[in-house]
C-alpha positions in Angstrom: -26.5 -0.4 -30.1 -28.8 2.6 -29.3 -29.4 1.4 -25.8 -25.9 2.4 -24.9 -26.7 6.1 -25.4 -28.9 6.1 -22.3 -27.2 3.5 -20.0 -25.2 6.0 -18.0 -27.4 7.6 -15.3 -27.5 11.4 -15.0 -26.4 11.2 -11.3 -22.7 10.6 -11.1 -23.0 8.3 -8.1 -25.9 6.2 -9.5 -24.9 2.6 -10.4 -25.4 0.9 -13.8 -24.7 -2.6 -15.1 -21.3 -2.8 -16.8 -22.2 -6.2 -18.2 -24.9 -4.5 -20.2 -22.3 -2.2 -21.7 -20.2 -5.1 -22.8 -23.2 -7.0 -24.2 -24.7 -4.0 -26.0 -21.3 -3.4 -27.5 -21.6 -6.9 -28.9 -18.4 -7.9 -27.0 -20.2 -11.0 -25.8 -18.4 -14.1 -27.2 -16.0 -14.5 -24.3 -13.6 -17.4 -24.5 -14.2 -20.5 -22.4 -11.6 -19.3 -20.0 -13.1 -16.2 -18.4 -10.4 -14.2 -16.7 -12.9 -12.5 -14.4 -13.2 -15.8 -12.6 -10.0 -15.7 -10.6 -8.9 -17.1 -7.3 -9.8 -14.9 -4.2 -6.2 -13.9 -3.8 -6.4 -12.0 -7.1 -9.9 -10.6 -6.4 -12.8 -10.2 -8.8 -12.7 -6.5 -8.3 -11.1 -5.7 -11.6 -12.8 -7.9 -14.2 -10.7 -9.0 -17.1 -12.0 -10.9 -20.1 -11.0 -12.1 -23.6 -13.6 -11.1 -26.2 -14.6 -12.0 -29.7 -12.5 -9.2 -31.2 -9.4 -11.2 -30.4 -8.8 -8.4 -27.9 -8.8 -8.4 -24.1 -10.9 -6.2 -21.9 -9.8 -4.5 -18.7 -13.0 -3.3 -17.0 -13.4 -0.8 -14.2 -13.6 -2.1 -10.6 -16.9 -3.5 -9.4 -19.4 -1.9 -7.0 -18.2 -3.5 -3.6 -15.2 -1.0 -3.5 -17.2 2.0 -4.9 -15.5 1.4 -8.3 -12.1 2.4 -6.9 -8.8 0.6 -7.7 -7.5 -1.4 -4.7 -4.5 -3.6 -4.2 -6.3 -5.8 -6.8 -4.3 -3.7 -9.2 -1.9 -6.7 -9.1 -4.5 -8.7 -11.0 -4.9 -6.1 -13.7 -1.1 -5.7 -14.0 -0.5 -9.4 -14.5 -3.4 -9.5 -17.0 -1.9 -6.7 -19.0 1.5 -8.4 -18.9 0.0 -11.7 -20.0 -1.8 -10.0 -23.0 1.4 -8.2 -24.0 3.3 -11.5 -23.7 1.1 -13.1 -26.3 0.5 -10.1 -28.5 -3.2 -9.6 -27.5 -4.4 -6.0 -27.7 -6.0 -4.5 -24.6 -9.1 -2.3 -24.4 -9.8 -0.6 -21.0 -13.4 0.4 -20.2 -13.0 3.0 -17.5 -15.4 4.4 -14.9 -13.2 4.9 -11.8 -13.0 7.7 -9.2 -9.5 6.9 -8.0 -7.3 4.6 -6.0 -8.6 3.3 -2.6 -7.4 5.4 0.3 -7.2 4.8 4.0 -4.8 3.2 6.5 -5.9 -0.4 5.6 -5.0 0.1 2.0 -1.7 1.8 3.0 -0.7 -1.1 5.2 -1.6 -3.5 2.5 0.7 -1.7 0.0 -1.6 0.3 -2.3 1.3 2.4 -3.5 3.4 -0.6 -4.4 0.6 -2.6 -6.0 -0.8 0.5 -7.8 2.5 1.3 -9.2 2.7 -2.1 -10.9 -0.5 -1.3 -12.9 1.0 2.0 -14.1 4.3 0.2 -15.0 2.4 -2.6 -16.9 0.6 0.0 -19.1 3.8 2.0 -19.7 5.7 -1.1 -20.6 3.1 -2.6 -22.9 4.0 -3.0 -26.6 0.6 -4.3 -27.9 -2.2 -1.9 -29.1 -3.8 -0.4 -26.0 -7.0 1.6 -26.2 -8.9 3.4 -23.5 -12.7 4.1 -23.5 -13.8 6.5 -20.7 -17.4 5.9 -19.9 -17.9 8.1 -16.9 -15.5 9.0 -14.1 -11.8 9.3 -14.7 -10.6 11.0 -11.6 -7.1 11.5 -10.0 -4.8 8.5 -10.2 -7.5 6.3 -11.8 -7.2 8.5 -14.9 -3.8 6.9 -15.4 -4.5 3.5 -13.8 -7.4 2.9 -16.2 -5.1 4.0 -19.1 -4.4 7.5 -20.3 -2.4 9.0 -23.2 0.4 10.1 -21.0 1.0 6.5 -19.7 1.1 5.0 -23.2 -2.4 4.7 -24.6 -2.4 4.5 -28.4 -5.9 6.0 -28.5 -8.3 7.4 -25.9 -12.0 7.6 -26.6 -14.6 9.2 -24.4 -18.3 9.0 -24.2 -20.1 12.4 -23.8 -20.8 11.3 -20.2 -17.1 11.1 -19.3 -15.9 13.2 -16.4 -12.2 13.9 -16.5 -10.8 15.8 -13.6 -8.9 15.5 -10.3 -12.0 15.0 -8.1 -15.7 15.2 -8.6 -17.4 18.6 -9.1 -19.3 18.4 -5.8 -16.1 17.7 -3.8 -14.0 20.3 -5.5 -16.6 23.1 -5.4 -17.3 22.4 -1.7 -13.6 23.0 -0.9 -12.8 25.8 -3.4 -15.9 27.8 -2.6 -16.3 26.8 1.0 -16.2 30.3 2.4 -18.5 31.7 -0.2 -21.0 28.9 0.5 -20.8 29.3 4.2 -21.4 33.0 4.2 -24.1 32.9 1.6 -27.7 33.8 2.5 -28.8 30.7 0.5 -26.0 28.2 1.0 -27.7 25.3 -0.9 -28.4 27.4 -4.0 -24.9 28.9 -4.0 -23.4 25.4 -3.6 -25.5 24.0 -6.5 -24.5 26.9 -8.7 -20.8 26.5 -7.9 -20.9 22.7 -8.5 -22.5 23.3 -11.9 -19.9 26.0 -12.7 -17.0 23.7 -11.9 -18.5 20.8 -13.7 -19.1 22.9 -16.9 -15.6 24.4 -16.8 -13.5 21.4 -15.9 -15.3 18.1 -15.6 -16.7 17.5 -19.0 -15.2 15.3 -21.7 -14.9 18.2 -24.2 -12.5 20.1 -22.0 -10.4 17.0 -21.8 -10.5 16.7 -25.6 -9.5 20.3 -25.9 -6.4 19.6 -23.7 -5.5 16.6 -25.8 -6.3 14.1 -23.0 -8.9 12.5 -25.3 -8.5 11.8 -29.0 -12.2 11.6 -29.8 -15.6 11.9 -28.2 -17.9 9.2 -29.6 -21.5 8.3 -29.2 -21.8 5.2 -27.0 -23.5 3.2 -29.7 -20.4 3.7 -31.9 -18.1 2.1 -29.4 -17.6 -1.3 -31.1 -17.2 0.3 -34.5 -14.6 2.7 -33.3 -12.6 0.0 -31.5 -12.6 -2.1 -34.7 -11.3 0.8 -36.7 -8.6 1.7 -34.2 -7.4 -1.9 -34.0 -7.1 -1.9 -37.8 -5.1 1.3 -37.6 -2.8 -0.3 -35.0 -2.4 -3.6 -36.8 1.2 -2.6 -37.9 2.1 -0.8 -34.6 5.2 -2.9 -34.2 6.1 -3.6 -37.8 9.6 -2.0 -37.4 10.2 -4.0 -34.2 12.7 -6.8 -34.9 11.5 -8.9 -32.0 8.0 -8.9 -33.5 9.2 -9.6 -37.0 10.8 -12.9 -35.8 7.3 -14.0 -34.8 8.5 -15.4 -31.5 5.9 -17.2 -29.3 6.8 -15.2 -26.2 8.6 -11.9 -25.9 9.7 -12.4 -22.3 8.8 -14.3 -19.2 5.7 -13.2 -17.3 6.8 -11.6 -14.1 5.4 -12.6 -10.7 3.0 -10.0 -9.3 
């Protein structure tokens, strides 16, 4: 729908309603069992839903943790494994600046839990598609699904920002001395931030480096997902395990 074209704010840190993205994409007929409603131990931070396309959605973390992936990666990992277990394709809607950092997350095992998410993506055999809506920074670039970790297709909106860190952070470090010694520090900082953003942060640079398969207009999201799922229908036609039409491929591991 056209409203998707203007839903992402110009300011990178400004919030928006991910539910509107899902509804405007017409992915609204969720099953009666809504995977976003999970016990507290699994956390609602990474919403996961089954949608009317007979496909599951893994959605970027919610606002309480600044959209970052926390130890709730366990929840996403188990969901991906569940979908793979029952041959349900997975679409990841990504807008994530990275994994949570800090001593609390370290003590709670962010490396261990975060690694499970990467393993779940890499081990998945069902069709997996990534749609980058805005931020795709650092480890979250892989945690929210990237080509190098196994994505069949990666789509990006023109608003996608694919880089190691945000332009403001990177420019403030790289050009720190120039900014500090400038007669007009704020103007110099703004110019360097824009320069870094234009050169490295935009989706077209990512596409040029084959990190993104196609940049699409937001209102075409549902149409493109449908087309890609059609293409991936026979992804495992040469896999003997799939040809036997088994109910389960393996047991779902404890996470």
